[in-house]
C-alpha positions as CSV (number, residue, x, y, z in Angstrom):
1,X,9.6,-11.3,3.2
2,X,6.9,-11.5,0.4
3,X,3.2,-12.0,1.0
4,X,3.5,-15.5,-0.8
5,X,6.3,-16.4,1.6
6,X,4.3,-15.4,4.6
7,X,1.4,-17.5,3.3
8,X,3.7,-20.5,2.8
9,X,5.1,-20.3,6.4
10,X,1.6,-19.7,7.9
11,X,0.5,-22.9,6.1
12,X,3.6,-24.7,7.2
13,X,2.6,-24.3,10.9
14,X,-1.2,-24.5,10.2
15,X,-1.7,-21.2,11.8
16,X,-5.5,-21.4,12.1
17,X,-5.1,-24.4,14.3
18,X,-4.0,-22.1,17.0
19,X,-7.7,-22.1,17.8
20,X,-7.2,-25.4,19.7
21,X,-5.1,-23.9,22.4
22,X,-5.7,-20.1,22.4
23,X,-9.4,-20.0,23.7
24,X,-8.4,-22.3,26.6
25,X,-5.6,-19.9,27.5
26,X,-7.7,-16.8,27.3
27,X,-10.6,-18.5,29.1
28,X,-8.3,-19.6,32.0
29,X,-6.8,-16.1,32.0
30,X,-10.2,-14.5,32.2
31,X,-11.4,-16.6,35.1
32,X,-8.1,-16.2,36.9
33,X,-8.2,-12.5,36.3
34,X,-11.6,-12.0,38.0
35,X,-10.0,-11.0,41.2
36,X,-6.5,-10.1,40.0
37,X,-7.7,-7.4,37.6
38,X,-4.5,-7.6,35.4
39,X,-3.9,-4.9,32.6
40,X,-5.1,-5.8,29.2
41,X,-1.5,-5.8,28.0
42,X,-1.0,-9.0,30.0
43,X,-3.6,-10.8,27.9
44,X,-1.9,-9.6,24.8
45,X,1.4,-11.1,26.0
46,X,-0.5,-14.4,26.7
47,X,-1.8,-14.5,23.1
48,X,1.7,-13.9,21.9
49,X,3.1,-16.5,24.1
50,X,0.6,-19.2,22.9
51,X,1.1,-18.3,19.2
52,X,4.9,-18.2,19.5
53,X,5.1,-21.5,21.4
54,X,2.8,-23.2,18.9
55,X,4.7,-21.8,15.9
56,X,7.9,-23.1,17.3
57,X,6.5,-26.5,18.0
58,X,4.8,-26.9,14.5
59,X,7.8,-25.6,12.5
60,X,10.1,-28.0,14.4
61,X,7.5,-30.8,13.8
62,X,7.5,-30.2,10.1
63,X,11.3,-30.1,10.1
64,X,11.7,-33.3,12.1
65,X,9.1,-35.2,10.1
66,X,10.1,-34.0,6.7
67,X,11.4,-37.4,5.5
68,X,8.4,-39.3,7.0
69,X,6.0,-36.8,5.5
70,X,7.6,-37.3,2.0
71,X,6.9,-41.0,2.1
72,X,3.3,-40.8,3.4
73,X,0.7,-40.3,0.6
74,X,-1.4,-38.3,3.0
75,X,1.3,-35.8,3.9
76,X,3.6,-35.6,0.9
77,X,2.0,-32.4,-0.3
78,X,3.1,-30.5,2.9
79,X,5.3,-27.5,2.4
80,X,8.7,-29.1,3.0
81,X,8.3,-32.3,1.0
82,X,7.0,-30.3,-2.0
83,X,9.6,-27.7,-1.8
84,X,7.5,-24.7,-0.9
85,X,9.6,-24.2,2.3
86,X,13.1,-25.3,2.9
87,X,14.0,-27.4,5.9
88,X,16.5,-24.7,6.9
89,X,13.6,-22.1,6.7
90,X,11.4,-24.2,8.9
91,X,14.2,-24.6,11.5
92,X,14.9,-20.8,11.4
93,X,11.3,-20.1,12.0
94,X,11.4,-22.4,15.0
95,X,14.4,-20.6,16.4
96,X,12.8,-17.2,16.0
97,X,9.5,-18.3,17.5
98,X,11.3,-20.0,20.4
99,X,13.2,-16.8,21.2
100,X,9.9,-14.8,21.0
101,X,8.3,-17.2,23.4
102,X,11.1,-16.7,25.9
103,X,10.7,-12.9,25.6
104,X,7.0,-13.2,26.2
105,X,7.6,-15.3,29.3
106,X,10.0,-12.8,30.5
107,X,7.4,-10.0,30.1
108,X,4.8,-12.2,32.0
109,X,7.0,-12.6,35.1
110,X,9.8,-14.5,36.9
111,X,7.9,-17.8,37.2
112,X,6.8,-18.0,33.5
113,X,10.4,-17.2,32.5
114,X,11.8,-19.9,34.7
115,X,9.3,-22.5,33.3
116,X,9.8,-21.4,29.7
117,X,12.6,-23.9,28.9
118,X,10.5,-26.7,30.2
119,X,7.5,-25.7,28.1
120,X,9.7,-25.5,25.0
121,X,11.3,-28.9,25.7
122,X,7.8,-30.5,25.9
123,X,6.5,-28.6,22.8
124,X,9.5,-29.5,20.7
125,X,10.0,-33.0,22.2
126,X,6.6,-34.2,21.0
127,X,8.0,-34.2,17.5
128,X,10.6,-36.8,18.4
129,X,8.4,-38.8,20.7
130,X,6.9,-41.0,17.9
131,X,10.3,-42.4,17.3
132,X,10.6,-44.1,20.8
133,X,7.1,-44.5,22.2
134,X,3.7,-45.6,21.0
135,X,2.1,-42.9,23.2
136,X,3.2,-39.6,21.6
137,X,-0.5,-38.5,21.9
138,X,0.0,-38.0,25.6
139,X,3.0,-35.8,25.1
140,X,1.0,-33.6,22.7
141,X,-1.7,-33.4,25.2
142,X,0.8,-32.3,27.9
143,X,2.2,-29.6,25.5
144,X,-1.2,-28.0,24.8
145,X,-2.1,-28.3,28.5
146,X,0.6,-25.8,29.0
147,X,-1.7,-23.1,27.4
148,X,-4.2,-22.8,30.3
149,X,-1.6,-23.7,32.9
150,X,0.8,-21.0,31.7
151,X,-2.0,-18.4,31.3
152,X,-3.2,-19.0,34.9
153,X,0.4,-18.6,36.3
154,X,0.9,-15.4,34.1
155,X,-2.2,-13.8,35.7
156,X,-2.0,-15.0,39.3
157,X,1.7,-15.7,39.8
158,X,0.8,-19.2,41.2
159,X,-1.1,-22.4,40.6
160,X,-3.6,-24.6,42.4
161,X,-6.0,-27.4,42.2
162,X,-8.5,-25.8,39.9
163,X,-6.0,-24.8,37.1
164,X,-4.5,-28.4,37.5
165,X,-8.0,-29.9,36.8
166,X,-8.4,-27.7,33.7
167,X,-4.9,-28.4,32.5
168,X,-5.4,-32.2,32.8
169,X,-8.8,-31.9,31.1
170,X,-7.1,-30.2,28.2
171,X,-4.2,-32.8,28.1
172,X,-6.8,-35.6,28.0
173,X,-8.9,-33.8,25.3
174,X,-5.9,-33.2,23.0
175,X,-4.5,-36.7,23.4
176,X,-7.9,-38.1,22.8
177,X,-8.5,-36.3,19.4
178,X,-4.9,-37.0,18.4
179,X,-5.6,-40.7,18.9
180,X,-8.5,-40.4,16.4
181,X,-6.4,-38.4,13.9
182,X,-3.5,-40.9,13.9
183,X,-5.9,-43.7,13.0
184,X,-5.6,-42.5,9.4
185,X,-1.9,-43.4,9.3
186,X,-2.1,-46.7,11.3
187,X,-0.9,-48.9,8.4
188,X,1.8,-46.5,7.2
189,X,3.0,-45.9,10.8
190,X,3.3,-49.6,11.4
191,X,5.3,-50.2,8.3
192,X,7.7,-47.4,8.9
193,X,8.2,-47.8,12.7
194,X,6.3,-44.6,13.6
195,X,4.8,-44.9,17.1
196,X,1.1,-44.5,17.7
197,X,-1.5,-46.5,19.6
198,X,-3.4,-47.4,16.4
199,X,-0.2,-48.6,14.8
200,X,0.7,-50.8,17.8
201,X,-2.5,-52.0,19.2
202,X,-5.0,-51.3,16.4
203,X,-7.6,-48.7,15.5
204,X,-10.4,-50.1,17.8
205,X,-8.0,-49.8,20.8
206,X,-7.1,-46.3,19.8
207,X,-10.7,-45.2,19.6
208,X,-11.6,-46.8,22.9
209,X,-8.7,-45.0,24.7
210,X,-9.8,-41.8,23.0
211,X,-13.3,-42.2,24.4
212,X,-11.9,-42.8,27.9
213,X,-9.7,-39.7,27.7
214,X,-12.6,-37.6,26.5
215,X,-14.7,-38.8,29.5
216,X,-11.7,-37.7,31.7
217,X,-11.9,-34.3,29.9
218,X,-15.6,-34.0,30.8
219,X,-14.8,-34.8,34.5
220,X,-11.9,-32.4,34.6
221,X,-14.0,-29.5,33.2
222,X,-16.8,-30.2,35.7
223,X,-14.2,-30.4,38.5
224,X,-12.7,-27.0,37.5
225,X,-16.1,-25.5,37.7
226,X,-16.9,-27.0,41.1
227,X,-13.5,-26.0,42.6
228,X,-14.1,-22.4,41.6
229,X,-17.8,-22.4,42.3
230,X,-18.5,-21.2,38.8
231,X,-22.0,-20.3,37.5
232,X,-24.5,-21.4,35.0
233,X,-22.7,-20.0,32.0
234,X,-19.8,-22.2,32.6
235,X,-21.9,-25.4,33.0
236,X,-23.9,-24.6,29.9
237,X,-20.6,-24.5,28.0
238,X,-19.4,-27.7,29.6
239,X,-22.6,-29.5,28.7
240,X,-22.2,-28.3,25.1
241,X,-18.6,-29.5,25.0
242,X,-19.6,-33.0,26.3
243,X,-22.3,-33.3,23.6
244,X,-19.8,-32.2,20.9
245,X,-17.3,-34.8,22.1
246,X,-20.0,-37.5,22.1
247,X,-20.9,-36.5,18.6
248,X,-17.2,-36.7,17.6
249,X,-17.0,-40.3,18.6
250,X,-20.3,-41.1,17.0
251,X,-19.1,-40.2,13.6
252,X,-15.8,-42.2,13.7
253,X,-15.6,-46.0,14.0
254,X,-12.9,-48.6,13.1
255,X,-14.9,-49.3,9.9
256,X,-15.4,-45.7,8.9
257,X,-12.7,-43.2,9.1
258,X,-14.0,-40.9,6.4
259,X,-15.1,-38.2,8.8
260,X,-11.9,-38.0,10.8
261,X,-11.0,-34.6,9.5
262,X,-14.4,-33.3,10.5
263,X,-14.0,-34.9,14.0
264,X,-10.5,-33.5,14.4
265,X,-10.6,-30.0,12.9
266,X,-14.2,-28.7,13.0
267,X,-15.6,-30.3,16.2
268,X,-12.5,-29.8,18.3
269,X,-12.4,-26.2,17.1
270,X,-15.9,-25.9,18.4
271,X,-14.8,-27.4,21.8
272,X,-12.2,-24.8,22.3
273,X,-14.3,-21.9,21.3
274,X,-17.2,-23.0,23.5
275,X,-14.9,-23.1,26.4
276,X,-13.3,-19.8,25.8
277,X,-16.7,-18.0,25.2
278,X,-18.3,-19.4,28.3
279,X,-15.3,-18.8,30.4
280,X,-15.2,-15.1,29.4
281,X,-18.9,-14.8,30.0
282,X,-18.5,-16.4,33.4
283,X,-15.7,-14.0,34.2
284,X,-17.8,-11.0,33.2
285,X,-21.0,-11.8,35.0
């Protein structure tokens, strides 16, 4: 495959956006590994698992949404509508990434392997959810919540209340920022029968629900720290995340969606990086 083809496929799956899930997975793994002391290779397999699951999900999303994307002025320049990547190529990438994810799950242990079909079903199912529900944001949140959840299981071989709190926090965070992002397409989605909160109940309702979910995120992150008796580094990071989320909501309003991309891409990237960095510092101190 040529360099240009690799770039097209990387753009198809928005590869840099792996930053939303990967730091949460590695942060959870670092804290879980404080006592387990797993080999470094296990962290490498976790990185590969997160990247392959997300690649499978995004390539299938672009394949499933190719006709919708072609009609939407905001998305008609994506790779499949403009002919840079064929639908068959996107589907083939999904198949390869899905197979790779199953291999990584096998390498991480019996329980990750047993759970891998469920994880893939959720990740791929999100792309179809907008066709039958106005709450696809929650399914996307559940899909990305699998990153810290799966990492914890991969390190410890089990689960518990603390990783559940973190996973729910991530689910609420992702659903919350996806609600904001979907506000851009409220009119288009309503006209074309695409499900979203903004399309069905309006942009103000979507932003209010997003705020509520991000308050739940803050509570979940705090609960994770309390349940594990984490130290000051973790709480400094959590405070920074709460401030970042508050700012995200301050720059977006029903009457002004011009900074949605900044709220979605930049600020949420900071949220994930802050968690990952503070979790690793906490694990090392």
